[in-house]
C-alpha positions in Angstrom: 75.4 -134.3 230.2 75.1 -133.0 226.6 74.4 -129.4 227.3 76.2 -127.1 224.8 77.1 -123.6 224.9 75.4 -121.0 222.4 76.5 -121.9 219.0 78.7 -118.9 218.0 80.8 -120.5 215.4 83.8 -118.5 213.9 84.5 -118.8 210.3 88.3 -119.4 210.3 88.7 -119.5 206.5 86.6 -120.4 203.5 87.0 -124.0 204.4 85.9 -124.3 208.0 84.5 -123.0 211.0 85.0 -123.5 214.8 83.8 -123.0 218.3 85.7 -123.3 221.6 83.9 -124.9 224.6 81.3 -126.5 222.6 79.9 -128.7 225.7 79.0 -126.9 229.0 80.3 -130.3 230.9 83.0 -131.9 228.6 84.3 -134.0 231.7 81.0 -135.6 231.9 81.1 -136.7 228.3 84.5 -137.9 228.9 83.4 -140.0 231.9 80.7 -141.7 229.9 83.0 -142.8 227.0 85.4 -144.2 229.5 82.6 -146.4 231.1 82.1 -148.0 227.5 84.9 -149.9 225.6 85.0 -148.7 222.1 85.0 -151.3 219.2 87.8 -152.2 216.9 86.9 -150.7 213.5 87.1 -153.0 210.6 90.0 -154.9 212.0 88.7 -158.2 210.2 88.7 -156.9 206.8 91.2 -158.5 204.4 94.7 -156.8 204.6 93.9 -154.7 207.4 96.6 -153.4 209.3 94.3 -152.2 212.3 95.9 -153.9 215.4 99.2 -154.3 213.6 100.4 -150.9 212.9 97.7 -149.0 214.8 94.6 -149.5 216.9 91.7 -147.6 215.5 88.5 -147.9 217.7 84.9 -146.3 217.6 82.0 -145.9 220.0 78.5 -146.1 218.2 75.7 -146.1 220.8 72.3 -144.4 221.1 71.2 -141.8 223.6 67.9 -140.2 223.2 69.2 -136.9 224.9 71.8 -136.4 222.2 69.0 -135.7 219.8 69.1 -132.3 221.3 72.6 -131.4 220.4 72.0 -132.8 216.9 68.7 -130.4 216.6 70.9 -127.5 217.2 73.6 -128.2 214.6 71.1 -129.4 211.9 69.3 -126.1 212.6 72.3 -124.0 212.3 73.1 -125.9 208.9 69.7 -126.4 207.5 70.0 -130.1 208.0 67.2 -132.7 207.3 65.8 -133.2 210.7 64.4 -136.5 209.9 68.1 -137.7 209.6 68.5 -137.1 213.5 69.5 -140.3 215.2 70.8 -139.8 218.6 73.9 -141.8 217.7 77.1 -141.1 219.9 80.1 -141.7 217.6 83.8 -141.4 218.2 87.1 -142.1 216.5 89.8 -143.5 218.8 93.1 -144.1 217.5 96.8 -144.8 218.7 99.9 -146.0 216.7 102.7 -148.3 216.8 105.2 -149.6 214.5 105.3 -146.3 212.8 108.6 -144.8 211.6 108.9 -142.2 209.3 106.4 -142.6 206.7 104.7 -139.2 207.8 107.3 -137.4 206.4 106.4 -137.8 202.5 102.7 -139.3 203.2 99.4 -138.1 204.7 97.4 -140.3 206.7 94.2 -141.8 204.8 92.8 -138.6 203.2 89.1 -139.6 202.7 85.4 -138.5 202.3 82.9 -140.2 204.3 80.3 -142.1 202.7 77.2 -141.3 204.5 75.5 -138.5 202.5 76.3 -136.0 204.9 76.4 -132.2 204.2 78.6 -131.1 207.0 81.1 -132.8 209.2 81.4 -131.9 212.9 84.4 -132.9 215.2 84.8 -132.2 218.9 88.3 -132.9 220.0 88.3 -134.7 223.4 92.1 -134.9 224.2 93.1 -132.5 227.2 96.5 -131.7 225.3 96.4 -130.4 221.9 97.7 -132.3 218.9 98.3 -131.5 215.2 94.3 -132.1 214.5 92.9 -132.3 211.0 94.0 -131.7 207.7 91.9 -130.6 204.8 93.0 -131.5 201.3 92.3 -130.9 197.4 92.5 -134.0 196.0 94.8 -133.9 192.6 93.3 -136.0 190.1 94.3 -134.5 186.5 97.8 -135.5 186.4 97.7 -138.5 189.1 95.6 -141.6 189.1 94.5 -142.3 192.5 93.5 -146.1 193.2 90.7 -146.7 195.6 91.8 -149.0 198.4 90.8 -149.8 202.2 92.5 -147.1 204.4 93.3 -149.9 206.7 95.1 -151.7 204.1 97.0 -148.8 202.9 96.6 -145.9 205.5 99.4 -143.6 203.9 99.2 -141.8 200.6 101.9 -139.9 199.1 101.5 -136.0 199.6 101.9 -135.6 195.9 98.3 -136.8 195.4 96.9 -134.0 197.5 97.1 -130.3 198.0 97.0 -129.5 201.7 94.3 -126.7 202.0 94.7 -126.0 205.7 95.5 -127.5 208.9 93.1 -127.3 211.9 94.8 -127.4 215.3 93.1 -129.3 217.9 92.0 -128.0 221.4 89.8 -129.8 224.1 86.1 -129.3 223.6 86.6 -127.5 220.5 84.0 -128.0 217.6 85.0 -127.7 214.0 82.9 -127.8 210.9 83.7 -128.4 207.1 81.8 -129.3 204.3 81.8 -132.9 203.8 82.9 -132.8 200.2 86.2 -131.9 201.3 89.0 -134.5 201.4 90.0 -134.6 205.3 92.0 -136.7 207.5 94.1 -136.7 210.9 97.1 -134.6 210.7 100.2 -136.9 211.8 103.4 -134.7 212.0 105.0 -136.5 214.8 104.7 -139.5 217.1 102.5 -138.4 219.9 99.6 -141.3 220.4 101.6 -144.2 221.0 100.4 -144.8 224.6 97.3 -142.9 224.6 94.3 -142.5 222.2 93.7 -139.6 220.1 90.1 -139.0 220.8 87.4 -137.4 218.9 83.6 -137.3 218.7 82.0 -136.8 215.1 78.7 -135.7 214.2 77.4 -135.8 210.5 74.7 -133.1 209.6 72.7 -134.6 206.6 
């Protein structure tokens, strides 16, 4: 199920690399995920807008055979093989009660607090979307407060420099350094009735 094609990544720019047709049989991966309900992510935290303004869900489950995929990526990026876990992790999100906030704000620019070296994303929607933004955080002139992204998911564009936008494509793998701020690119109302679907792999 998790067979991948040869890892011939193309360096797109100084920030990220990509590879189309990552899985040999991506529909089998989709079919597996469709059989397992994702869990609502951090919806019970104080002030969370999850289930109010959006529905943010995640898969996280173990499969021994997935370790072979991780091994290939860890080898390519000189990761620590002892950190391989065989965990399938996804980000599923859809939006409601969103108006025009996206015009002056970015959606939840963040770093993942998991001590990883590289973030890997595989896009799983058959139709393309705005994908992922990479940012430089502006800290010299603007004081940025820490907050729960589910409490205040939008952040003013003035606080970040947009380094690049990565367009999504079904079964495309993108890889960028984990110390680069990133977040989903929200430029139009697309995912109201269906989930925006990614799989994520963290190389540590």
